[in-house]
C-alpha positions as CSV (number, residue, x, y, z in Angstrom):
1,M,0.0,0.0,0.0
2,A,1.4,3.4,-1.0
3,L,2.0,5.8,1.9
4,V,1.2,8.7,-0.4
5,N,-1.3,8.5,-3.3
6,C,-1.3,10.9,-6.2
7,E,-4.2,10.9,-8.6
8,R,-5.1,13.3,-11.4
9,D,-8.4,15.1,-11.9
10,G,-7.6,16.8,-15.2
11,A,-4.9,19.4,-14.5
12,I,-5.3,18.9,-10.7
13,A,-3.3,16.5,-8.6
14,I,-5.0,15.0,-5.6
15,V,-2.3,14.0,-3.1
16,T,-3.4,11.9,-0.2
17,L,-1.5,10.9,2.9
18,N,-2.3,7.3,3.3
19,R,-1.4,5.8,6.7
20,P,-4.7,6.0,8.4
21,E,-4.1,3.1,10.8
22,K,-1.4,5.3,12.4
23,K,-3.4,8.5,12.1
24,N,-1.1,9.4,9.2
25,A,1.8,9.9,11.6
26,L,5.1,10.5,9.8
27,N,7.7,7.7,9.7
28,L,10.8,7.8,7.6
29,P,9.2,6.0,4.5
30,M,6.4,8.5,4.6
31,F,8.8,11.5,4.6
32,V,10.5,10.0,1.6
33,A,7.2,9.3,-0.2
34,I,6.0,12.9,0.2
35,D,9.4,14.3,-0.9
36,E,9.4,12.1,-4.0
37,C,5.8,13.0,-4.8
38,I,6.7,16.8,-4.7
39,R,9.6,16.2,-7.0
40,R,7.4,14.4,-9.6
41,L,4.8,17.2,-9.4
42,H,7.5,19.8,-9.9
43,R,8.6,18.3,-13.2
44,D,5.0,18.1,-14.5
45,R,4.4,21.3,-16.5
46,S,0.8,20.3,-17.3
47,L,-0.1,20.5,-13.6
48,R,-2.2,23.5,-12.7
49,A,-3.1,22.9,-9.0
50,V,-2.7,20.5,-6.1
51,V,-5.1,19.4,-3.4
52,L,-3.4,17.9,-0.4
53,T,-5.6,15.7,1.8
54,A,-5.4,12.6,4.0
55,E,-7.1,9.3,4.4
56,G,-9.0,8.5,7.6
57,E,-10.2,10.6,10.5
58,D,-7.1,12.7,11.0
59,F,-5.0,14.7,8.6
60,C,-1.7,13.9,10.4
61,T,-0.9,13.6,14.1
62,G,2.8,14.5,13.6
63,L,6.0,12.5,13.9
64,D,5.8,8.8,14.6
65,V,8.3,9.3,17.4
66,Q,8.7,5.6,18.3
67,S,9.4,4.6,14.7
68,V,11.9,7.4,13.9
69,M,13.7,7.5,17.2
70,A,14.1,3.7,17.2
71,S,16.8,4.1,14.5
72,P,19.5,6.7,14.7
73,V,20.0,6.4,11.0
74,S,16.3,7.4,10.4
75,A,16.8,10.5,12.6
76,L,20.0,11.4,10.8
77,R,18.4,11.1,7.4
78,L,15.6,13.5,8.4
79,L,18.0,16.1,9.7
80,W,21.0,15.8,7.4
81,K,21.8,18.5,4.9
82,W,24.9,19.3,2.8
83,L,24.7,23.0,3.3
84,P,23.2,25.0,6.2
85,G,20.8,26.9,4.0
86,N,19.5,23.8,2.2
87,A,16.3,22.1,3.2
88,N,16.7,18.7,4.9
89,L,14.3,15.9,4.3
90,A,12.1,16.9,7.3
91,Q,11.9,20.5,5.9
92,R,11.3,19.5,2.3
93,V,7.9,17.9,3.0
94,S,6.7,21.4,4.0
95,V,8.9,23.8,2.0
96,G,8.5,21.7,-1.2
97,W,4.8,22.7,-1.4
98,R,5.7,26.3,-1.2
99,R,8.2,25.9,-4.0
100,L,5.8,24.3,-6.4
101,P,4.8,26.8,-9.2
102,V,1.1,25.9,-8.8
103,P,-1.5,26.6,-6.0
104,V,-1.5,24.0,-3.3
105,I,-4.7,23.7,-1.2
106,A,-4.8,21.6,2.0
107,A,-8.0,19.9,3.1
108,I,-7.7,19.2,6.8
109,Q,-9.9,17.0,9.0
110,G,-9.5,15.8,12.5
111,R,-6.1,16.3,14.1
112,C,-3.4,18.3,12.3
113,W,-0.6,18.3,14.8
114,G,3.2,18.9,14.9
115,G,4.7,17.8,11.6
116,G,1.2,17.4,10.1
117,L,0.6,21.1,10.7
118,Q,4.0,22.0,9.2
119,I,3.1,20.1,6.1
120,A,-0.2,21.9,5.8
121,L,1.6,25.2,6.3
122,G,3.5,24.6,3.1
123,A,0.2,24.9,1.2
124,D,-1.1,28.2,-0.1
125,Q,-4.5,27.7,1.5
126,R,-5.9,25.5,4.3
127,M,-9.5,24.4,4.3
128,V,-10.5,22.8,7.6
129,A,-13.4,20.8,9.0
130,P,-15.3,22.5,11.9
131,D,-14.2,19.8,14.3
132,A,-10.5,19.9,13.2
133,S,-7.8,20.7,15.8
134,L,-4.4,22.2,15.0
135,S,-1.2,22.4,17.1
136,V,2.5,23.1,16.6
137,M,3.0,20.5,19.4
138,E,6.8,20.3,19.3
139,A,7.0,22.3,22.5
140,R,5.5,19.4,24.4
141,W,8.7,17.4,23.5
142,G,11.0,20.2,24.5
143,L,11.8,21.0,20.8
144,I,11.2,23.8,18.3
145,P,9.2,23.5,15.0
146,D,12.0,22.7,12.5
147,M,10.2,21.4,9.4
148,G,10.1,24.8,7.6
149,G,6.9,25.9,9.2
150,T,8.7,29.0,10.5
151,L,8.6,30.4,7.0
152,A,4.8,30.2,6.8
153,L,4.1,31.2,10.4
154,R,6.0,34.5,10.0
155,E,3.8,35.3,7.0
156,L,0.5,34.3,8.4
157,L,0.6,35.3,12.1
158,S,1.6,38.1,14.3
159,I,4.9,37.4,16.1
160,E,2.8,37.3,19.3
161,H,0.6,34.5,18.1
162,A,3.5,32.6,16.4
163,K,5.5,32.6,19.6
164,Q,2.5,31.6,21.7
165,L,1.9,28.6,19.5
166,A,5.5,27.5,19.4
167,I,6.2,27.9,23.1
168,N,2.9,26.6,24.6
169,G,2.1,24.0,22.0
170,D,-1.6,24.9,22.4
171,T,-4.2,23.0,20.5
172,L,-6.5,25.3,18.5
173,S,-10.0,24.6,17.3
174,A,-10.8,25.3,13.6
175,E,-12.6,28.6,14.6
176,Q,-9.7,29.7,16.8
177,A,-7.2,28.9,14.0
178,Q,-9.2,30.9,11.5
179,Q,-9.5,33.9,13.9
180,I,-5.7,34.3,14.0
181,G,-5.2,33.6,10.3
182,L,-3.7,30.1,10.6
183,V,-6.3,28.7,8.2
184,T,-8.1,30.1,5.2
185,S,-11.6,28.9,5.8
186,V,-13.8,26.4,7.7
187,A,-15.9,24.0,5.6
188,D,-18.2,21.1,6.4
189,S,-16.4,19.2,3.6
190,P,-12.9,20.6,3.3
191,L,-12.0,18.3,0.5
192,D,-14.9,19.5,-1.6
193,A,-14.0,23.1,-0.8
194,A,-10.4,22.5,-1.8
195,V,-11.3,20.8,-5.1
196,K,-13.7,23.6,-5.9
197,E,-11.0,26.2,-5.2
198,A,-8.4,24.3,-7.2
199,K,-10.8,24.1,-10.2
200,R,-11.2,27.9,-10.0
201,M,-7.4,28.3,-10.0
202,V,-7.1,26.2,-13.2
203,E,-9.0,28.9,-15.1
204,Y,-6.2,31.4,-14.5
205,S,-3.0,31.9,-16.6
206,P,-0.5,29.3,-15.3
207,D,2.4,31.7,-15.8
208,A,0.7,34.4,-13.9
209,V,-0.1,32.0,-11.0
210,A,3.5,30.7,-10.9
211,A,4.9,34.3,-11.0
212,V,2.7,35.4,-8.1
213,K,3.7,32.4,-6.0
214,R,7.4,33.0,-6.6
215,L,7.2,36.8,-6.3
216,Y,5.3,36.8,-3.0
217,R,7.4,34.0,-1.5
218,K,10.5,36.0,-2.3
219,A,8.9,39.3,-1.1
220,W,7.6,37.9,2.2
221,T,10.6,35.7,3.0
222,P,13.6,37.3,1.3
223,N,16.1,35.1,3.1
224,E,14.6,31.6,3.2
225,R,17.9,29.8,3.3
226,A,18.9,31.7,6.5
227,I,15.7,30.7,8.2
228,L,16.1,27.1,7.3
229,A,19.6,27.1,8.6
230,R,18.6,28.7,11.9
231,E,15.8,26.2,12.4
232,S,18.2,23.3,12.0
233,F,21.0,24.9,14.0
234,Y,18.8,25.7,17.0
235,Q,17.2,22.3,16.9
236,W,20.6,20.6,17.0
237,R,21.6,22.8,20.0
238,I,18.5,21.7,21.8
239,L,18.8,18.0,21.0
240,L,22.4,17.9,22.2
241,G,21.7,19.9,25.4
242,R,21.2,18.5,28.9
243,N,17.7,19.9,29.2
244,Q,16.5,17.9,26.3
245,R,17.8,14.7,27.9
246,I,15.9,15.7,31.1
247,K,12.8,16.3,29.1
248,A,13.0,13.0,27.3
249,A,13.5,11.2,30.6
250,N,10.6,13.1,32.2
251,N,8.3,11.7,29.6
252,R,8.9,8.3,31.2
253,R,8.9,9.4,34.9
254,D,6.1,9.7,37.4
255,E,8.0,12.5,39.2
256,P,9.7,14.8,36.7
257,Q,13.2,16.2,37.3
258,A,13.7,19.9,37.3
259,F,15.4,21.5,34.3
260,V,18.9,22.9,34.7
261,K,19.9,26.5,33.9
262,R,19.5,27.3,30.2
263,S,22.5,27.5,28.0
264,R,23.6,30.9,26.6
265,W,21.5,32.0,23.6
C-alpha cells in the first residue's frame, strides 16, 4: 500500500497521505514518499493545481516518534543537509509545497498536529473541517518546530501568536485557527471546498499564477535559506543539550526532574 497516493483530476493532482491506521503519523518512509511526490509534481508542466488531503479521521498527528527514534539512521536522514541553507528531508515535506509553481490547497480533517501542521503550512490555502484541531506540538517534546513551518508562520501570524503557539504547544479549534489567520476557511467538507477552489485556479493563466507564488514567496521571505539554517542549528543545539535529555527522561517518569539553567542563547 502506497503511503502517499497521487491521482489526477484533469490538471489537478489530488495528493493523499495514506497511513490512516497510524493517524497518518510520519515515519521515515512517509517523509521519503512525500518528498518524491513533490519532486514528480514539480517536473510536470501540465499540472495546474494540487489538493493535499489525507485518508482516515485525521490529517496527520505528527511525527511517529517511536518509529523514527528507534533508528539513529532514520533521525539522521531526516536532519542531514549538505549546506546549512538547504532544506533537509524533514523541511522539504513542507517547503516543497511552497516551491511548487502551482497553487496547493490543503484539506484538513481531525487532528493536524506537529509535523502534520507544518506540512499543511506549506500549502497556499488551508480548508479545515469544523471539528478539526491544530497544534504546533513540538514544545511538548522540548523541541522547536523545525520542518520549515517557521517560513509560513511569520507570513500568516503576528509574532505574538506565532511565539505563543511555538512555546505553549496549544491546540486550536478550527474557529480559533481561522481567527488568528492560521487557516483560510472552515468548511463542512474541506476536500470538496479545496477541489472547488483548485478548479477555479485552473482557469487562470499558469504563468501568472506561478509568477505570483514566486514573487510573494521572495517578497515575504527574502532570506529563506537563512531561516532554514537557523531552524536546523537551533534544533541541534536543543537535541544535544542537557535539558533535552531531562525532558526525554521526564516523559517516562512519574516525578519529573527539574530543568537545569538554560544555555547561553
